[in-house]
C-alpha positions, 0 to 999 in steps of 0.5 A: 873829120873828127871833133877835139874836146878838152876835158879836166884831167882830174877833179870833179869835172873830170869824173862828171865829164867821163860819166857823161861821155860814157852815157852818150855811148862814147868810150875811151881809154885814158891810162895814167898820165895820158894826155890825149885819147881817141874815142870809140863809136864817135869821131872824137879826140880827147885832150886831158887838161887843167880846167883853167886851160881849157878855155884857151885851148878852145879859143885858140882853135887847138880844141874844138869843144871843151867842158868847163865850169861857168866860174872859170869863164866868168873869171877869165872870159874867152871868145868861145860859145857856151852851147849847153849846160850840163847839169853836173859840177854845181857849186857856188862862189860865196862870201864867207866870214868867221861865225862871230862876225855880225852881218846884216847886208853888203854894206858890212863888207866895206873896209874888209880884207877879202881873200879869193882866187876870183878877183874879177868876179868879186870886184864886179859883185862889190862894185855893183853894190857900191862896196869898197873892200880890199881884195887879196888874190891867193890861189888855193887854201883860201878858207884859212886866210881869216884864221892866219890874219891874212883877211877878214873874209873869203870869197871861195867855191862852195859845194856842201859847205863842209870846208867852210864849217870846218874852218869856222866860217859861214856863208853870207852872200852868193856871188855866182852859181856855177855848173859844167858847160860845153863850150865851142870855138866860134869858127867850126866848119859846116861839117864840124857843126854837123858833128857837134849837133849829133854830139848834142843830140846824145848829150840832150837825150842823156840830160833829159833821162836824168831829169826823168824817171820811168814808172810802172804801177798796177791799178783797178781798171775803174781807176785808170782814168783818175790815175792817168790824169796824175801821170804827166808823161810824154803824152799819155801812159801805156795801159796793159791788161794783167792776168788778174781780171779787172787790173791793168798795168800803167807805164809812164815817165815822170819828172824827177822833181815831181816824183814824191808828190806824184807817187803819193797822189798815185797811192791815194788814187789806188795804185799798187806795186809802184816800181820806179826805174832810172832811164839811160837815154830819152829821145823826144 
């Protein structure tokens, strides 16, 4: 018994999906142009597909699992379950207008022509705000629509915003925030669900590691209690004596979100020789 998973064959999600699987200890070889591969060290078969096709493959039962952007599911919903958000491939679907366009709120979108590859999501966004605009559905190169006179505004995926900027556009509204998610078909067998839980265990260990850092530091013994109170690790920091009398080494785990604030407080409390390391997996 094995699970079949569909991932993007090229693009940002392809890179993120491959990196995630490798961090989960799942290796595979996908030579140039190869559309299928057998995984190593886990009962998994991989299909390499266009991102738009992945939800269909999972819904139809050709694949058991898939990694796809939330934006794809929102534009064309399929009968699949989202089982985990994966933390990569983050982007936003935004409405953008020429830099000279005066904009105050969504009422200013009334009567405009808006070009997009996501007509469903955009129409729902506009309807919820009682905005009447003309939607032009196009595929690819949406950002050039205003400059060639096809539309007054665009609704497109944005990561850094550099593409919009280079085309003389600026974001005015965020319609949807998206990231890569793991989806599953709804009729997995008991044995397949067991494999899915094993797969999710590996994924969640990797995601937990990415959100945390391992920290080591030296401190005077009389500062241990104060410094330990600043380290919000899993339970409490590990304290080990150093060769130099009166000094110890503390080891702990801190959230990446709190990292700089914690480090500044540690230094102020007398910590020295602070070393921060990345974590590959973290089992809770």
